[in-house]
N, C-alpha and C positions, 0 to 999 in steps of 0.2 A: 254061189257062195253059201256056206253054212255056218260061218263064224260071225262073231259079234263085231268084228273090225270093219265090216262093210258100212257104207255111209247111208244116211237117211235121205231119200230123194223126193219123197212125197209127203205133203202136209195138207190134208183136206178137212173142211169143216161143214157141219150142218147145224142150223138153229131150228129146233123142232118145237111144235106145239102139240102136246099129247092130250087127247080128251080123257076126262076122268069120270068116274061113275057117280060121284056124290060131292057134297061140300064138306070141307074139313076146316074147322075153326080152331084157332090157337090163341093163346093170350096176346100175341103180337100181330095177328092178322089171319086172313082166311084165304083158302084156295078153292075156286069153283070154276067149272067149265073145262079149263085146260091147265096143265102145268108145262113149263118151258125148260128144255134142256139143250145143251150144246154137245154134239158128238164130234170127236176128233179121230181122224184116221192117219196113221203114219205108215209109209211104205219104204222098204229098204231096197238096195240094189238088186237083190235076187227076187224081188216081187213079194216078199213076205210082208204081212200087214199086222198092225197093232191098233186096237181101238181103246178109246177112253171117253168118259162122259163127265161133263160138268153140269151140276144140278143146282143152280143158284135160286135164291128166293130173296126178293128185293128187301124185305124187312129183316132179313137175317144175315145173309152173307153177301148179297149183291144182286145185280140185274143180269139177265141173259145178254143184253146188249153190251154191257161192260165186259162180261166174260168172253164174248165173241171177239170184241175188239182187242182184248188183252192177248188172246191166242193169235189172232190173225195179224196184228200189227207189231206187237212187241215180242212175242215168244217165237213166232215162226222163224225169224232170222237166226235165233240161237240153235235151232234144231236142224233145219235143212242143211246138209253138207257135213254135219257132225256124224261121228260113228255111233252105232247102236250101243257100243260098250261105254260110251261117255255119259251114261245116265246121271251119275252123281254130279259131274261137272255141269251138265245141262240144267239140272234142278237147282244147283247153287247159283247159276247165272239168272235163271228165271225168278228166283226169290227176290232179286233186286232190279230186274228189268222193268217190272211194273209193281207198284205198291198194292197190297191187299190181293184181290182177285184170287182167293185161295182155291175156288172151285176150278179155275182155269189150270192152276198148277196141279191139282188133283187129277184132272183129266190127262194132263201131260204125262205125269208119272205112270198112271195106269196104262196109257198107250205105249210108253217106252217099255214097261214090264211085259205087256202083252206081246209086243213085237219080239223082244228078246226071248220070251218063252216059246213062241212059235219057231224061231230060228233054232233054238236048242232042243226043242221037243220036250219042254219041261213046264209044269204048271207054275203059275206066279208064286204060289206059297213057297215053292222050293227056292225061289230067288230072294225070299224075305226071311230065310232062316229055317225053313222046314215046317211041316204040318204037325200040330199038337192035338188036333181033333178032326173027326170025320164029319161031324154035323154040329149045328148051332141052334139052340132053342129059339123059336120065332115069337116075337111079340107083335101084336097088331093094335094100332091106335083106335080108340073110340072117341070120335071128334065131330060127329055130325050134330048140328044144332037141333035137328029133328031126331030125338032119341029113339023114336019108333023105327027109324031106318037102321040105327045102330043095333037095335035088338035083333033085326033080321040078320045083320052081319054077325052078331054073337052066335046065333043059331048055326050059321054056316061054319064059323070057327070051331064050334063044339063038334060038329059033324066031321070036320077035317082033322081033328086032333090037336089043334092049336090050344094051348092052355095058359098063355100069358097075354094079358091085355094092358094097355096103357091108357088111362082115362085122361083126356085133355080137359083141363079145368081153367077157370078164371076168365073165360070169354063171355059168359052170361053172368048170372048172379050166383051167390053162394048157395042159395036154396036148390038151384038146378044141380049143382055139383053134389050136394048131399043126397038129393033124391036118386041120382044115378048110382052113387056108391051104395046106398041102401038096396037098390034093385039088384045090383051085382052080387051083393052079399047074400040076398035072399034067394035069387033064382040061378045064380051061376057060382055056387060055392067052390066048384072044382078049379076055377080060374085063379091064378096068381094075378093080383091087381097092382099096377103101378100108377102113380099120379104125376102129371106133368103140367105145370102152370105156364110154361113158356113166357115167363116174366109178367104174367097177367095181373098180379096183385100190386096195389100201392103199398108203400111202406107203412101206412096207417092201418090198413086192413090185414096185412099179412100175418101178424102174430096170432090173432084170434082165429082167423080162418084156417091157417095151417094147423093149429092145435086141434080144431074140430075134425079136420080131415085125418089127422094122425090117429084119432080114436078108432078108425076103421082098420088100422094096422096094415096099410099097403106095404109092398116090398120096399118102396122108397117114395119120397116126394122130390120132384125135380124142379129146379129153377123157379121159385115162387115170385121173385122180384126182378127188377131190371138188372142187366148184366153188370153194371158198374156199382151196384149196391153191395159191395163186399162186406161192409160192416153189418148190414141187415142179414145177409146170408149167414154170417157167423153167429149172430144173435138167435136166428131161427134154429140153427143147428143145435145150439145149446138148450133150446126149449123143448125139443121133441126127442122121444126115445125110439127113434128109427132113423134110417139113413136119409140124409139130405144130399141130393146130387146136383152138380153144376153142369149146365149145358152152355148157354150163351155166355156165361162168365169165363169159359175156358175154350179158346180157339186152338192155340198151338202150345208147344212145350213151354214157351215163355210165360203164358198165362197159368199153366199148370204149376209151375214153380211158385208163382205168387199165391195161387189159391191154396196150395199146401202150406205155405209159410204162414198165411193169415188165417188158416183154419176155417175156411168158408164151406167145406163140404166133406162128406164121407166117401164120395165117389164122383165119377165123371162120365159124361157121354162122349165117346170118341167117334168123330165123324171125319172121314177123309176130306169132305167138302169144306169144312171149316179149318181143319188142321193144315191143309195145303198138300195133301198126299198121303200115301200109305205109310211111307217111312216115318213121316212126322207124326202120324196117328199112333204108330207103334211106340214112338218116343213118349208121347203123352201118357199112354197106358203104363209104360215102365216107370216114369216119374211118379205117377199116382201110386203104383204098387210099392215103390221104394219108401213112400210115406205112409204105407198101410191103408191106402185107399183103393176102392174097387173101381171097375170100369165095365161098361157095356158098349155094344156096337150100335150107335145111332145112325140116322141117315137124314137126307133131305127129301124133297119130292122127286124121286128117282125112277128111272126105268130099270129093267133087269141088268143092263150093262153096268151101271154104277153099283148096283147091288153086288155083282160078281166081284168087283174090285174090293168092296168092303168085306165080302166073304173070305177072300184070300188073305186080307190083312188079319182078320180075326183068327183064321185057321193057323196063322204063323205067330200069334201073339198070345201066349198062355195067360198073360195078365188080364185079358178081357174075359171075364168069367160070367157075366150076367146076360148072355145071349145077344140077340140082335133084333132090330125092328125093320127088316127088309121086306115089308109087306106090300108095298105099292104095286109091284109087278103082278102080284096074284090077286089083290083085293081092292085096288084103287084105280089103276089104269083100265080104260075100256079095252085097250089092246097094248101089250108090251111090244117092244121093238126087236127083241131077240128072235133069231131064227128058230130056236128051240125054247120051250118054256123054262123059265127060272124054276129050279127044282126045290120044292117043299114037300116033304113026306112025313106024315104023322106029326105035324107040328114042328118039324125040324128042317132047317135049311141044309141041303146036302152040299158038302164041299167038293168041287170038281177036281178030277185028277187028270183031265186032258191038258194039252199044251196051252200056254198062255192063260187067259182068264177062263177058258173053257166054254166060251160062247161068244157070238158076235152078232151085230145087228143085221136084220134082213134088209137087203138093198131096196126092195120095193117099199118097205115101210118107211125107210129114210126119205125116199122121194115123196111118198104120200103125205107125210107130216111136216115137210120142210117149209119154213117161211123165209129162210135166207140160207145161202150156201156159197162156199168158195171151194169148188172141186175141179181138179184138173180134168180136162177132156180125155 
């Protein structure tokens, strides 16, 4: 069979622990040693396969255990026996089959799109409306509590042609944040700098500290306070003369509508893991643009597989104009799981033109890093 009316016959899962090169600190938590992802594989009648990745984080979107259970117990029955062409219906059912678990739904849609792309011989971006760009500027986060280690990373980024960095702030003290901003301004003036608090500031400290950071004129300041502090986000936005972006305050289109209505931000981080899929991520960006707000492609702690899904979404979404932060496969994981390296050239992520997502996991790496699986013999 070569058409999309064939049924989905296989639904396989792997829970992986992937070793990382360093510690990453954020305002809401840290990652050290390993990060955990769940990989989904769908198989159709003719043997075609599609892969998707869920990349949860317990303090942000959820746990890998919850993601695995959502896919294995609640979403599997909706998928096996359905037609490949039923993607919209499957996603609509999955939205209500289990509450939250947005990463599980992101993995599901990526796998459905990858499967359809392989059957049709078409890249995923062509299934999302067509490609509007061939490459995407890459941003890499500076988040090691040992700044000396991040200076080594900055030197590597400079050599590789990456020219955007995002400084993670609010996980130590204000003096540490200012010291690093001063160092970047003095020693790395060619870099565009962005600042991300990941909710790390209290409502008492936020006004003064955000004003201090704004004097360094970063591209934007992201999510200084807790996600539910919409009123404080609006106040901070009014106090600074540069863009304030929302991340944790905006998961899906519903949050984006409220954020725009209440004037809490000038832009938004669009992540398929928090929005619940590529299509909903596109909708978030389009709602933002309709209100005159900007968007960029964010991510979680991902492998190259999840990066690829995000790349296709951004490639097909002209409203996402501020680049992407798909750096983990190249600069954070000790080893990515893709068969071929995730492509970054001269500081730009290259949009694949091959069928589906344009890459798939290496079977040996899946086996090597697995801590749990449900895979047909």
